[in-house]
N, CA, C and O atoms as a printed pandas DataFrame, in Angstrom:
     atom_number atom_name residue_name chain_id  residue_number  x_coord  y_coord  z_coord
0              1         N          UNK        A               1   92.001  194.748   79.617
1              2        CA          UNK        A               1   91.925  195.682   79.836
2              3         C          UNK        A               1   92.741  195.782   81.328
3              4         O          UNK        A               1   93.467  196.744   81.577
4              5         N          UNK        A               2   92.603  195.062   81.946
5              6        CA          UNK        A               2   93.553  194.939   83.309
6              7         C          UNK        A               2   94.975  195.393   83.261
7              8         O          UNK        A               2   95.525  196.325   83.849
8              9         N          UNK        A               3   95.610  194.183   82.109
9             10        CA          UNK        A               3   96.709  194.410   81.821
10            11         C          UNK        A               3   97.254  195.617   81.250
11            12         O          UNK        A               3   98.443  195.851   81.468
12            13         N          UNK        A               4   96.248  196.816   80.213
13            14        CA          UNK        A               4   96.688  197.810   79.970
14            15         C          UNK        A               4   96.752  198.821   81.142
15            16         O          UNK        A               4   97.673  199.626   81.275
16            17         N          UNK        A               5   95.806  198.723   81.891
17            18        CA          UNK        A               5   95.814  199.570   82.903
18            19         C          UNK        A               5   97.015  199.611   84.089
19            20         O          UNK        A               5   97.487  200.676   84.486
20            21         N          UNK        A               6   97.408  198.384   84.558
21            22        CA          UNK        A               6   98.019  198.209   84.982
22            23         C          UNK        A               6   99.739  198.549   84.476
23            24         O          UNK        A               6  100.610  198.786   85.313
24            25         N          UNK        A               7   99.969  198.521   83.192
25            26        CA          UNK        A               7  101.074  199.042   82.324
26            27         C          UNK        A               7  100.950  200.244   82.192
27            28         O          UNK        A               7  102.038  200.819   82.146
28            29         N          UNK        A               8   99.832  201.069   82.086
29            30        CA          UNK        A               8   99.698  202.436   82.102
30            31         C          UNK        A               8   99.872  202.957   80.892
31            32         O          UNK        A               8  100.364  204.045   80.591
32            33         N          UNK        A               9   99.250  201.747   79.918
33            34        CA          UNK        A               9   99.114  201.979   78.599
34            35         C          UNK        A               9   97.428  202.786   78.236
35            36         O          UNK        A               9   97.325  203.531   77.261
36            37         N          UNK        A              10   96.513  202.570   78.936
37            38        CA          UNK        A              10   95.225  203.316   78.768
38            39         C          UNK        A              10   95.099  204.020   80.231
39            40         O          UNK        A              10   94.625  203.500   81.240
40            41         N          UNK        A              11   95.590  205.213   80.113
41            42        CA          UNK        A              11   95.171  206.184   81.104
42            43         C          UNK        A              11   94.215  206.845   81.903
43            44         O          UNK        A              11   94.271  207.332   83.033
44            45         N          UNK        A              12   93.314  206.749   81.046
45            46        CA          UNK        A              12   92.114  207.220   81.311
46            47         C          UNK        A              12   90.569  205.998   81.784
47            48         O          UNK        A              12   89.434  206.182   82.222
48            49         N          UNK        A              13   91.287  204.941   81.429
49            50        CA          UNK        A              13   90.135  203.847   81.975
50            51         C          UNK        A              13   89.895  204.283   83.182
51            52         O          UNK        A              13   90.621  204.990   83.881
52            53         N          UNK        A              14   88.704  203.782   83.452
53            54        CA          UNK        A              14   87.810  203.736   84.496
54            55         C          UNK        A              14   86.575  203.203   84.801
55            56         O          UNK        A              14   85.837  202.918   83.858
56            57         N          UNK        A              15   86.218  203.020   85.884
57            58        CA          UNK        A              15   85.019  202.395   86.256
58            59         C          UNK        A              15   83.758  202.608   87.155
59            60         O          UNK        A              15   84.073  202.728   88.339
60            61         N          UNK        A              16   82.597  202.677   86.946
61            62        CA          UNK        A              16   81.753  203.128   88.332
62            63         C          UNK        A              16   81.550  202.435   89.208
63            64         O          UNK        A              16   81.073  201.308   89.074
64            65         N          UNK        A              17   81.941  203.073   90.541
65            66        CA          UNK        A              17   81.457  201.917   91.561
66            67         C          UNK        A              17   80.313  201.220   91.653
67            68         O          UNK        A              17   80.242  200.141   92.242
68            69         N          UNK        A              18   79.329  201.796   91.070
69            70        CA          UNK        A              18   78.242  200.723   90.576
70            71         C          UNK        A              18   78.065  199.388   89.917
71            72         O          UNK        A              18   77.126  198.592   89.888
72            73         N          UNK        A              19   79.262  199.399   89.400
73            74        CA          UNK        A              19   79.623  198.029   88.564
74            75         C          UNK        A              19   79.501  197.221   89.214
75            76         O          UNK        A              19   78.939  196.174   88.893
76            77         N          UNK        A              20   80.187  197.559   90.767
77            78        CA          UNK        A              20   80.524  196.253   91.858
78            79         C          UNK        A              20   79.257  195.870   92.249
79            80         O          UNK        A              20   79.044  194.679   92.475
80            81         N          UNK        A              21   78.261  196.806   92.380
81            82        CA          UNK        A              21   76.883  196.386   93.109
82            83         C          UNK        A              21   75.827  195.567   91.800
83            84         O          UNK        A              21   75.196  194.514   91.901
84            85         N          UNK        A              22   75.936  196.468   90.655
85            86        CA          UNK        A              22   75.471  195.333   89.560
86            87         C          UNK        A              22   76.024  194.012   89.453
87            88         O          UNK        A              22   75.167  193.171   89.185
88            89         N          UNK        A              23   76.987  193.648   89.557
89            90        CA          UNK        A              23   77.658  192.380   89.497
90            91         C          UNK        A              23   77.092  191.386   91.050
91            92         O          UNK        A              23   76.683  190.229   91.145
92            93         N          UNK        A              24   77.274  192.295   91.924
93            94        CA          UNK        A              24   76.888  191.617   93.130
94            95         C          UNK        A              24   75.299  191.299   92.955
95            96         O          UNK        A              24   74.825  190.168   93.063
96            97         N          UNK        A              25   74.566  192.455   92.672
97            98        CA          UNK        A              25   73.151  191.922   92.696
98            99         C          UNK        A              25   73.031  190.814   91.406
99           100         O          UNK        A              25   72.248  189.922   91.734
100          101         N          UNK        A              26   73.458  190.653   90.330
101          102        CA          UNK        A              26   73.380  189.738   89.388
102          103         C          UNK        A              26   73.883  188.724   90.061
103          104         O          UNK        A              26   73.741  187.854   89.202
104          105         N          UNK        A              27   74.445  188.101   91.105
105          106        CA          UNK        A              27   75.188  187.002   91.270
106          107         C          UNK        A              27   74.067  186.242   92.684
107          108         O          UNK        A              27   74.092  185.042   92.957
108          109         N          UNK        A              28   73.198  187.245   93.382
109          110        CA          UNK        A              28   72.394  186.926   94.545
110          111         C          UNK        A              28   71.314  186.235   94.090
111          112         O          UNK        A              28   70.371  186.043   94.858
112          113         N          UNK        A              29   71.281  185.701   92.619
113          114        CA          UNK        A              29   70.265  184.203   92.800
114          115         C          UNK        A              29   70.848  183.064   92.549
115          116         O          UNK        A              29   70.243  182.025   92.809
116          117         N          UNK        A              30   72.573  183.021   91.807
117          118        CA          UNK        A              30   73.018  181.919   92.313
118          119         C          UNK        A              30   74.046  181.696   92.900
119          120         O          UNK        A              30   74.591  180.617   92.670
120          121         N          UNK        A              31   74.575  182.490   93.714
121          122        CA          UNK        A              31   75.373  182.089   94.576
122          123         C          UNK        A              31   75.283  182.590   96.011
123          124         O          UNK        A              31   74.731  183.683   96.138
124          125         N          UNK        A              32   75.731  181.981   97.135
125          126        CA          UNK        A              32   75.681  182.432   98.406
126          127         C          UNK        A              32   76.432  183.487   98.824
127          128         O          UNK        A              32   77.443  183.795   98.194
128          129         N          UNK        A              33   76.072  184.117   99.840
129          130        CA          UNK        A              33   76.368  185.146  100.495
130          131         C          UNK        A              33   77.906  185.460  100.369
131          132         O          UNK        A              33   78.431  186.454   99.866
132          133         N          UNK        A              34   78.324  184.682  100.782
133          134        CA          UNK        A              34   79.589  184.258  101.154
134          135         C          UNK        A              34   80.687  184.262  100.004
135          136         O          UNK        A              34   81.750  184.880  100.067
136          137         N          UNK        A              35   80.230  183.422   98.875
137          138        CA          UNK        A              35   80.663  183.482   97.284
138          139         C          UNK        A              35   80.645  184.693   96.495
139          140         O          UNK        A              35   81.547  184.937   95.693
140          141         N          UNK        A              36   79.717  185.420   96.673
141          142        CA          UNK        A              36   79.439  186.558   96.369
142          143         C          UNK        A              36   80.326  187.762   97.182
143          144         O          UNK        A              36   80.853  188.659   96.525
144          145         N          UNK        A              37   80.404  187.730   98.124
145          146        CA          UNK        A              37   81.804  188.587   99.078
146          147         C          UNK        A              37   82.885  188.459   98.307
147          148         O          UNK        A              37   83.463  189.417   97.794
148          149         N          UNK        A              38   83.237  187.203   98.173
149          150        CA          UNK        A              38   84.680  186.408   97.783
150          151         C          UNK        A              38   84.988  186.825   95.989
151          152         O          UNK        A              38   86.062  186.855   95.389
152          153         N          UNK        A              39   83.712  187.083   95.537
153          154        CA          UNK        A              39   83.954  187.198   94.038
154          155         C          UNK        A              39   84.301  189.061   94.103
155          156         O          UNK        A              39   85.364  189.585   93.770
156          157         N          UNK        A              40   83.498  189.522   94.441
157          158        CA          UNK        A              40   83.426  190.949   94.679
158          159         C          UNK        A              40   84.870  191.526   95.476
159          160         O          UNK        A              40   85.334  192.582   95.045
160          161         N          UNK        A              41   85.613  190.800   96.693
161          162        CA          UNK        A              41   86.746  190.926   97.007
162          163         C          UNK        A              41   87.717  190.634   95.920
163          164         O          UNK        A              41   88.374  191.628   95.613
164          165         N          UNK        A              42   88.004  189.524   95.228
165          166        CA          UNK        A              42   88.655  189.288   93.948
166          167         C          UNK        A              42   88.573  190.160   92.941
167          168         O          UNK        A              42   89.565  190.442   92.270
168          169         N          UNK        A              43   87.365  190.693   92.719
169          170        CA          UNK        A              43   87.364  191.655   91.355
170          171         C          UNK        A              43   88.296  193.108   91.417
171          172         O          UNK        A              43   89.111  193.645   90.667
172          173         N          UNK        A              44   87.565  193.486   93.027
173          174        CA          UNK        A              44   88.159  194.502   93.475
174          175         C          UNK        A              44   89.746  194.676   93.592
175          176         O          UNK        A              44   90.430  195.689   93.447
176          177         N          UNK        A              45   90.104  193.378   93.896
177          178        CA          UNK        A              45   91.750  193.370   94.231
178          179         C          UNK        A              45   92.412  193.591   92.881
179          180         O          UNK        A              45   93.439  194.255   92.742
180          181         N          UNK        A              46   91.508  192.765   91.525
181          182        CA          UNK        A              46   92.175  192.869   90.516
182          183         C          UNK        A              46   91.798  194.330   89.482
183          184         O          UNK        A              46   92.353  194.539   88.403
184          185         N          UNK        A              47   90.964  195.041   89.973
185          186        CA          UNK        A              47   90.589  196.334   89.263
186          187         C          UNK        A              47   91.496  197.470   90.056
187          188         O          UNK        A              47   91.328  198.636   89.699
188          189         N          UNK        A              48   92.337  197.229   90.991
189          190        CA          UNK        A              48   93.220  198.183   91.823
190          191         C          UNK        A              48   93.722  199.370   90.596
191          192         O          UNK        A              48   93.594  200.540   90.955
192          193         N          UNK        A              49   94.256  199.144   89.247
193          194        CA          UNK        A              49   94.749  200.043   88.510
194          195         C          UNK        A              49   93.923  200.963   87.741
195          196         O          UNK        A              49   94.299  202.025   87.246
196          197         N          UNK        A              50   92.452  200.312   87.676
197          198        CA          UNK        A              50   91.386  201.006   87.470
198          199         C          UNK        A              50   90.911  202.162   88.284
199          200         O          UNK        A              50   90.495  201.874   89.406
200          201         N          UNK        A              51   90.892  203.652   87.864
201          202        CA          UNK        A              51   90.150  204.298   88.568
202          203         C          UNK        A              51   88.912  204.081   88.665
203          204         O          UNK        A              51   88.314  203.789   87.629
204          205         N          UNK        A              52   88.068  204.173   90.112
205          206        CA          UNK        A              52   87.153  203.959   90.239
206          207         C          UNK        A              52   86.542  205.640   90.600
207          208         O          UNK        A              52   87.120  206.483   91.284
208          209         N          UNK        A              53   85.091  205.786   89.834
209          210        CA          UNK        A              53   84.236  206.838   89.813
210          211         C          UNK        A              53   83.473  206.391   91.060
211          212         O          UNK        A              53   82.849  205.330   91.020
212          213         N          UNK        A              54   83.489  207.156   92.188
213          214        CA          UNK        A              54   82.540  207.039   93.123
214          215         C          UNK        A              54   81.026  207.114   92.752
215          216         O          UNK        A              54   80.559  208.118   92.214
216          217         N          UNK        A              55   80.315  206.076   93.042
217          218        CA          UNK        A              55   79.192  206.436   92.899
218          219         C          UNK        A              55   78.181  207.627   93.153
219          220         O          UNK        A              55   77.174  207.897   92.499
220          221         N          UNK        A              56   78.702  208.283   94.277
221          222        CA          UNK        A              56   77.973  209.799   94.797
222          223         C          UNK        A              56   78.318  210.742   93.743
223          224         O          UNK        A              56   77.618  211.752   93.804
224          225         N          UNK        A              57   79.394  210.744   92.546
225          226        CA          UNK        A              57   79.574  211.345   91.643
226          227         C          UNK        A              57   78.953  211.598   90.637
227          228         O          UNK        A              57   79.015  212.649   89.998
228          229         N          UNK        A              58   78.096  210.366   90.335
229          230        CA          UNK        A              58   77.268  210.183   88.945
230          231         C          UNK        A              58   76.002  210.106   89.037
231          232         O          UNK        A              58   75.273  210.390   88.086
232          233         N          UNK        A              59   75.436  209.606   90.498
233          234        CA          UNK        A              59   74.206  208.784   90.639
234          235         C          UNK        A              59   73.013  210.060   89.977
235          236         O          UNK        A              59   72.063  209.697   89.284
236          237         N          UNK        A              60   73.208  211.271   90.255
237          238        CA          UNK        A              60   72.219  212.271   90.137
238          239         C          UNK        A              60   72.256  212.545   88.161
239          240         O          UNK        A              60   71.293  212.809   87.442
240          241         N          UNK        A              61   73.434  212.392   87.834
241          242        CA          UNK        A              61   73.536  212.506   86.245
242          243         C          UNK        A              61   73.093  211.252   85.442
243          244         O          UNK        A              61   72.785  211.309   84.251
244          245         N          UNK        A              62   73.083  209.953   86.289
245          246        CA          UNK        A              62   72.683  208.920   85.801
246          247         C          UNK        A              62   71.698  208.586   86.064
247          248         O          UNK        A              62   71.472  207.450   85.647
248          249         N          UNK        A              63   70.674  209.166   86.755
249          250        CA          UNK        A              63   69.379  209.136   86.920
250          251         C          UNK        A              63   68.584  210.272   85.895
251          252         O          UNK        A              63   67.551  210.056   85.262
252          253         N          UNK        A              64   69.368  211.525   85.924
253          254        CA          UNK        A              64   68.832  212.411   84.750
254          255         C          UNK        A              64   68.833  212.244   83.443
255          256         O          UNK        A              64   68.216  212.957   82.651
256          257         N          UNK        A              65   69.770  210.965   83.064
257          258        CA          UNK        A              65   69.794  210.781   81.666
258          259         C          UNK        A              65   68.854  209.308   81.701
259          260         O          UNK        A              65   68.322  209.065   80.618
260          261         N          UNK        A              66   68.618  208.415   82.682
261          262        CA          UNK        A              66   67.710  207.571   82.627
262          263         C          UNK        A              66   66.042  208.139   82.411
263          264         O          UNK        A              66   65.160  207.615   81.731
264          265         N          UNK        A              67   65.991  209.140   83.079
265          266        CA          UNK        A              67   64.654  209.790   82.664
266          267         C          UNK        A              67   64.278  209.905   81.476
267          268         O          UNK        A              67   63.201  209.468   81.068
268          269         N          UNK        A              68   65.288  210.626   80.640
269          270        CA          UNK        A              68   65.074  210.868   79.159
270          271         C          UNK        A              68   65.336  210.080   78.210
271          272         O          UNK        A              68   65.516  210.491   77.064
272          273         N          UNK        A              69   65.401  208.711   78.575
273          274        CA          UNK        A              69   65.696  207.511   77.705
274          275         C          UNK        A              69   64.021  206.705   77.554
275          276         O          UNK        A              69   63.200  206.631   78.468
276          277         N          UNK        A              70   63.920  206.383   76.704
277          278        CA          UNK        A              70   62.623  205.337   76.524
278          279         C          UNK        A              70   62.851  203.880   76.566
279          280         O          UNK        A              70   61.850  203.258   76.210
280          281         N          UNK        A              71   63.748  203.224   76.856
281          282        CA          UNK        A              71   64.360  202.216   77.429
282          283         C          UNK        A              71   65.146  202.417   78.237
283          284         O          UNK        A              71   66.325  202.678   77.998
284          285         N          UNK        A              72   64.502  202.310   79.646
285          286        CA          UNK        A              72   65.813  202.284   80.665
286          287         C          UNK        A              72   66.514  201.270   81.220
287          288         O          UNK        A              72   66.163  200.090   81.173
288          289         N          UNK        A              73   67.788  201.806   81.904
289          290        CA          UNK        A              73   68.178  200.615   82.413
290          291         C          UNK        A              73   69.555  201.497   83.041
291          292         O          UNK        A              73   70.480  202.056   82.454
292          293         N          UNK        A              74   69.195  201.326   84.676
293          294        CA          UNK        A              74   69.668  202.559   85.666
294          295         C          UNK        A              74   71.479  202.288   85.580
295          296         O          UNK        A              74   72.274  203.200   85.356
296          297         N          UNK        A              75   71.946  200.557   85.859
297          298        CA          UNK        A              75   72.953  200.648   85.903
298          299         C          UNK        A              75   73.704  201.228   84.392
299          300         O          UNK        A              75   74.737  201.892   84.482
300          301         N          UNK        A              76   73.240  200.993   83.340
301          302        CA          UNK        A              76   74.079  201.318   81.819
302          303         C          UNK        A              76   73.866  202.693   81.984
303          304         O          UNK        A              76   74.917  203.250   81.671
304          305         N          UNK        A              77   72.889  203.643   82.376
305          306        CA          UNK        A              77   72.638  205.070   82.733
306          307         C          UNK        A              77   73.854  205.704   83.793
307          308         O          UNK        A              77   74.223  206.878   83.831
308          309         N          UNK        A              78   74.332  204.618   84.597
309          310        CA          UNK        A              78   75.360  205.116   85.647
310          311         C          UNK        A              78   76.915  204.941   84.802
311          312         O          UNK        A              78   77.784  205.812   84.790
312          313         N          UNK        A              79   76.990  203.847   84.246
313          314        CA          UNK        A              79   78.106  203.560   83.342
314          315         C          UNK        A              79   78.343  204.735   82.234
315          316         O          UNK        A              79   79.489  205.032   81.895
316          317         N          UNK        A              80   77.124  205.429   81.652
317          318        CA          UNK        A              80   77.386  206.622   80.682
318          319         C          UNK        A              80   77.760  207.369   81.453
319          320         O          UNK        A              80   78.896  207.785   81.224
320          321         N          UNK        A              81   76.981  207.986   82.861
321          322        CA          UNK        A              81   77.450  209.110   83.219
322          323         C          UNK        A              81   78.771  208.979   83.352
323          324         O          UNK        A              81   79.376  209.968   82.938
324          325         N          UNK        A              82   79.459  208.105   83.786
325          326        CA          UNK        A              82   80.661  207.536   84.111
326          327         C          UNK        A              82   81.900  208.256   83.523
327          328         O          UNK        A              82   82.837  208.991   83.838
328          329         N          UNK        A              83   81.089  207.312   82.014
329          330        CA          UNK        A              83   81.925  207.976   80.857
330          331         C          UNK        A              83   81.902  209.563   80.393
331          332         O          UNK        A              83   82.954  210.193   80.284
332          333         N          UNK        A              84   80.640  210.138   80.136
333          334        CA          UNK        A              84   80.406  211.456   80.440
334          335         C          UNK        A              84   81.320  212.172   81.381
335          336         O          UNK        A              84   81.631  213.302   81.007
336          337         N          UNK        A              85   81.771  211.808   82.404
337          338        CA          UNK        A              85   82.487  212.391   83.535
338          339         C          UNK        A              85   84.002  212.284   83.206
339          340         O          UNK        A              85   84.869  213.045   83.635
340          341         N          UNK        A              86   84.172  211.315   82.449
341          342        CA          UNK        A              86   85.489  210.961   82.237
342          343         C          UNK        A              86   86.341  211.348   80.783
343          344         O          UNK        A              86   87.265  212.152   80.657
344          345         N          UNK        A              87   85.778  210.597   79.871
345          346        CA          UNK        A              87   85.899  210.739   78.829
346          347         C          UNK        A              87   85.157  210.561   77.246
347          348         O          UNK        A              87   85.464  210.696   76.061
348          349         N          UNK        A              88   84.023  210.179   78.057
349          350        CA          UNK        A              88   82.745  210.168   76.422
350          351         C          UNK        A              88   83.110  208.902   75.841
351          352         O          UNK        A              88   82.604  208.615   74.756
352          353         N          UNK        A              89   83.996  208.012   76.450
353          354        CA          UNK        A              89   83.831  206.730   75.794
354          355         C          UNK        A              89   83.675  205.525   76.666
355          356         O          UNK        A              89   84.248  205.284   77.728
356          357         N          UNK        A              90   82.817  204.836   76.036
357          358        CA          UNK        A              90   82.755  203.242   76.851
358          359         C          UNK        A              90   83.071  202.169   76.087
359          360         O          UNK        A              90   82.833  202.325   74.890
360          361         N          UNK        A              91   83.570  201.047   76.434
361          362        CA          UNK        A              91   83.882  199.992   76.121
362          363         C          UNK        A              91   83.015  198.840   76.294
363          364         O          UNK        A              91   83.206  198.208   77.333
364          365         N          UNK        A              92   81.968  198.360   75.394
365          366        CA          UNK        A              92   81.202  197.353   75.472
366          367         C          UNK        A              92   80.512  197.265   74.314
367          368         O          UNK        A              92   80.127  198.171   73.575
368          369         N          UNK        A              93   80.340  195.614   74.183
369          370        CA          UNK        A              93   79.368  195.022   72.968
370          371         C          UNK        A              93   78.069  195.685   73.031
371          372         O          UNK        A              93   77.597  196.090   71.968
372          373         N          UNK        A              94   77.110  195.940   74.634
373          374        CA          UNK        A              94   75.969  196.127   74.379
374          375         C          UNK        A              94   75.586  197.394   73.620
375          376         O          UNK        A              94   76.152  198.472   73.799
376          377         N          UNK        A              95   74.422  197.160   72.619
377          378        CA          UNK        A              95   73.754  198.174   71.685
378          379         C          UNK        A              95   73.211  199.669   72.512
379          380         O          UNK        A              95   73.204  200.828   72.097
380          381         N          UNK        A              96   72.841  199.179   73.638
381          382        CA          UNK        A              96   71.834  200.008   74.484
382          383         C          UNK        A              96   72.661  201.602   74.428
383          384         O          UNK        A              96   72.140  202.713   74.339
384          385         N          UNK        A              97   74.425  201.161   74.536
385          386        CA          UNK        A              97   74.480  202.559   74.723
386          387         C          UNK        A              97   74.845  203.413   73.229
387          388         O          UNK        A              97   75.512  204.445   73.155
388          389         N          UNK        A              98   74.185  202.645   72.052
389          390        CA          UNK        A              98   74.305  203.516   71.010
390          391         C          UNK        A              98   73.105  204.624   70.765
391          392         O          UNK        A              98   72.976  205.416   69.831
392          393         N          UNK        A              99   72.234  204.399   71.975
393          394        CA          UNK        A              99   71.157  205.664   71.719
394          395         C          UNK        A              99   71.496  206.830   72.710
395          396         O          UNK        A              99   70.683  207.473   73.375
396          397         N          UNK        A             100   72.535  206.940   72.685
397          398        CA          UNK        A             100   73.238  208.085   73.664
398          399         C          UNK        A             100   74.590  208.770   72.723
399          400         O          UNK        A             100   75.753  208.402   72.557
400          401         N          UNK        A             101   73.814  209.899   72.240
401          402        CA          UNK        A             101   75.090  210.506   70.783
402          403         C          UNK        A             101   75.984  211.012   71.746
403          404         O          UNK        A             101   77.056  211.158   71.159
404          405         N          UNK        A             102   76.121  211.435   73.201
405          406        CA          UNK        A             102   77.000  211.961   73.392
406          407         C          UNK        A             102   78.343  211.351   74.017
407          408         O          UNK        A             102   79.287  211.905   74.582
408          409         N          UNK        A             103   78.019  209.659   73.633
409          410        CA          UNK        A             103   79.353  209.407   73.764
410          411         C          UNK        A             103   79.711  208.509   72.894
411          412         O          UNK        A             103   78.840  208.300   72.050
412          413         N          UNK        A             104   81.057  207.645   72.733
413          414        CA          UNK        A             104   81.266  206.957   71.880
414          415         C          UNK        A             104   81.398  205.467   72.156
415          416         O          UNK        A             104   82.214  205.226   73.046
416          417         N          UNK        A             105   80.877  204.540   71.687
417          418        CA          UNK        A             105   81.271  203.282   72.021
418          419         C          UNK        A             105   82.098  202.264   71.349
419          420         O          UNK        A             105   81.826  201.951   70.190
420          421         N          UNK        A             106   82.966  201.786   71.899
421          422        CA          UNK        A             106   83.972  200.948   71.437
422          423         C          UNK        A             106   83.628  199.492   71.907
423          424         O          UNK        A             106   83.430  199.223   73.092
424          425         N          UNK        A             107   83.576  198.633   70.959
425          426        CA          UNK        A             107   83.565  197.287   71.117
426          427         C          UNK        A             107   84.677  196.576   71.469
427          428         O          UNK        A             107   85.761  196.871   70.965
428          429         N          UNK        A             108   84.577  195.713   72.232
429          430        CA          UNK        A             108   85.473  194.955   73.018
430          431         C          UNK        A             108   86.768  194.545   71.875
431          432         O          UNK        A             108   87.948  194.890   71.941
432          433         N          UNK        A             109   86.019  193.602   70.716
433          434        CA          UNK        A             109   87.058  193.696   69.526
434          435         C          UNK        A             109   87.786  195.126   69.013
435          436         O          UNK        A             109   88.999  195.082   68.811
436          437         N          UNK        A             110   87.053  196.416   68.794
437          438        CA          UNK        A             110   87.995  197.448   68.524
438          439         C          UNK        A             110   88.599  198.001   70.036
439          440         O          UNK        A             110   89.691  198.570   70.050
440          441         N          UNK        A             111   88.079  197.866   70.890
441          442        CA          UNK        A             111   89.498  198.119   71.980
442          443         C          UNK        A             111   90.865  197.483   71.902
443          444         O          UNK        A             111   91.978  198.005   71.968
444          445         N          UNK        A             112   90.376  195.786   71.688
445          446        CA          UNK        A             112   91.621  195.174   71.495
446          447         C          UNK        A             112   92.127  195.516   70.371
447          448         O          UNK        A             112   93.358  195.523   70.381
448          449         N          UNK        A             113   91.539  195.862   69.205
449          450        CA          UNK        A             113   92.699  195.986   67.872
450          451         C          UNK        A             113   93.078  197.454   68.037
451          452         O          UNK        A             113   93.965  197.826   67.269
452          453         N          UNK        A             114   92.566  198.412   68.923
453          454        CA          UNK        A             114   93.242  200.130   69.301
454          455         C          UNK        A             114   94.389  199.688   70.323
455          456         O          UNK        A             114   95.522  200.140   70.157
456          457         N          UNK        A             115   94.170  198.982   71.174
457          458        CA          UNK        A             115   95.342  198.922   72.307
458          459         C          UNK        A             115   95.928  197.692   72.598
459          460         O          UNK        A             115   97.101  197.629   72.968
460          461         N          UNK        A             116   95.143  196.597   72.451
461          462        CA          UNK        A             116   95.807  195.640   73.018
462          463         C          UNK        A             116   96.902  195.301   71.866
463          464         O          UNK        A             116   98.090  195.188   72.169
464          465         N          UNK        A             117   96.442  195.142   70.517
465          466        CA          UNK        A             117   97.589  194.801   69.675
466          467         C          UNK        A             117   98.755  195.852   69.626
467          468         O          UNK        A             117   99.867  195.356   69.446
468          469         N          UNK        A             118   98.689  197.393   69.772
469          470        CA          UNK        A             118   99.732  197.888   70.116
470          471         C          UNK        A             118  100.693  197.758   70.761
471          472         O          UNK        A             118  101.855  198.048   70.477
472          473         N          UNK        A             119   99.989  197.013   72.288
473          474        CA          UNK        A             119  100.894  196.789   73.288
474          475         C          UNK        A             119  101.713  195.650   73.027
475          476         O          UNK        A             119  102.864  195.566   73.455
476          477         N          UNK        A             120  101.152  194.761   72.332
477          478        CA          UNK        A             120  101.879  193.735   71.616
478          479         C          UNK        A             120  103.191  193.686   70.848
479          480         O          UNK        A             120  104.079  192.839   70.754
480          481         N          UNK        A             121  102.978  195.011   70.284
481          482        CA          UNK        A             121  103.834  195.324   69.118
482          483         C          UNK        A             121  105.169  195.580   69.983
483          484         O          UNK        A             121  106.219  195.889   69.420
């Protein structure tokens, strides 16, 4: 995905700012703070070609979405809110997103077949 974003082959690729928080929180039990900071700095440097949607633009939409679901996951709902704000497509193998009828979920394999194979051709 990073190669495609950098080559501007996928122009609408975006990530929610909360994704970096989610990663940082997820690492907090297994890494020391200095290592977490280093990982997040490196990740942000790698994702510069990808548009980052500020958390402030989607947090209310994400919370409203989560409120209406039987199985809640705030970070997933923030990703959905980002997708809805951007293009209503989310790239993930997580089936959680299938319960949201207003978005299209592309598996990583489908994404690769749709975009990466075309880039290689």
